[in-house]
C-alpha positions as CSV (number, residue, x, y, z in Angstrom):
1,M,-82.3,132.5,26.2
2,A,-80.4,129.5,24.5
3,Y,-80.0,126.4,26.5
4,M,-76.7,124.3,26.1
5,V,-77.3,120.6,25.6
6,P,-74.5,118.7,27.3
7,P,-72.6,116.4,25.1
8,S,-73.5,112.8,25.2
9,P,-70.7,110.2,25.7
10,L,-72.1,108.4,22.5
11,D,-71.1,111.4,20.4
12,D,-67.4,110.0,21.0
13,P,-67.0,107.4,18.1
14,K,-64.7,105.2,20.1
15,T,-67.3,105.0,22.9
16,A,-70.2,104.6,20.7
17,A,-68.4,101.8,18.7
18,H,-67.6,99.9,22.0
19,A,-71.4,100.3,23.1
20,W,-72.9,99.1,19.9
21,A,-70.3,96.1,19.7
22,R,-71.4,95.2,23.3
23,Y,-75.3,95.6,22.2
24,R,-74.7,93.3,19.3
25,R,-72.9,90.7,21.4
26,L,-75.9,90.8,23.8
27,M,-78.4,90.4,20.9
28,K,-76.5,87.4,19.5
29,W,-76.6,85.8,22.9
30,M,-80.3,86.6,23.0
31,M,-81.0,85.3,19.6
32,L,-79.4,81.9,20.8
33,V,-81.7,81.9,23.9
34,T,-84.6,82.8,21.9
35,V,-84.1,80.0,19.4
36,T,-83.4,77.6,22.1
37,M,-86.7,78.6,23.9
38,V,-88.7,78.4,20.7
39,V,-87.5,74.9,20.1
40,G,-88.1,73.8,23.6
41,S,-91.6,75.2,23.8
42,L,-92.5,73.6,20.4
43,Y,-91.1,70.4,21.7
44,V,-93.0,70.5,25.1
45,L,-96.3,71.3,23.0
46,Y,-95.7,68.6,20.7
47,R,-95.1,66.2,23.5
48,S,-98.3,67.1,25.3
49,N,-100.8,67.8,22.4
50,G,-99.2,65.9,19.3
51,L,-99.6,67.4,15.9
52,V,-102.6,69.8,16.4
53,S,-102.1,72.1,13.4
54,I,-98.9,73.4,11.7
55,H,-100.4,76.8,11.9
56,F,-100.6,76.4,15.8
57,Y,-96.9,75.6,16.0
58,I,-95.9,78.4,13.4
59,A,-97.9,80.9,15.4
60,T,-96.4,79.9,18.7
61,A,-92.8,80.0,17.4
62,L,-93.4,83.5,15.8
63,G,-95.2,84.8,19.0
64,I,-92.5,83.6,21.4
65,G,-89.6,84.6,19.1
66,F,-91.1,88.0,18.4
67,A,-91.8,88.8,22.1
68,M,-88.5,87.7,23.4
69,L,-86.6,89.3,20.7
70,L,-88.3,92.6,21.1
71,T,-88.2,92.5,24.8
72,S,-84.4,91.9,24.7
73,A,-83.7,94.6,22.0
74,L,-85.5,97.2,24.2
75,M,-83.7,96.2,27.3
76,G,-80.4,96.3,25.5
77,L,-81.1,99.8,24.4
78,V,-81.8,100.8,27.9
79,F,-78.6,99.1,29.3
80,L,-76.8,100.8,26.3
81,S,-78.0,104.1,27.2
82,S,-77.5,103.7,31.0
83,G,-74.1,102.0,30.7
84,T,-72.6,104.6,28.5
85,G,-73.8,107.6,30.6
86,H,-76.2,108.8,27.8
87,D,-79.1,109.0,30.4
88,G,-77.1,111.4,32.5
89,A,-76.2,113.7,29.7
90,I,-79.7,115.3,29.4
91,S,-80.7,118.8,30.3
92,D,-83.8,119.1,32.2
93,K,-85.2,122.6,31.4
94,L,-87.9,122.4,34.0
95,E,-85.4,121.6,36.7
96,E,-83.2,124.5,35.7
97,E,-86.2,126.9,35.7
98,R,-87.3,125.6,39.4
99,N,-83.7,126.1,40.6
100,R,-83.6,129.8,39.7
């Protein structure tokens, strides 16, 4: 028995272009927020501890930056998937079998 997979709204090039443009805009804002938070965090650390080690500040900047950008990228993909209706365009084979 062949199962039909419903089309995703992201299959439409116009909808996909709009969604990805929105995602890139979100990521640009999150890059600005991330850089601001990294600089602010380094400033606070320097004010409270002085120059401990350059490696400490590099590791802190990379850790905060990586964590914030990864989190915002994954959450942005969740918003993209949900906002376009891509999440609703799935076929649950187990649900279809239970309803028979």
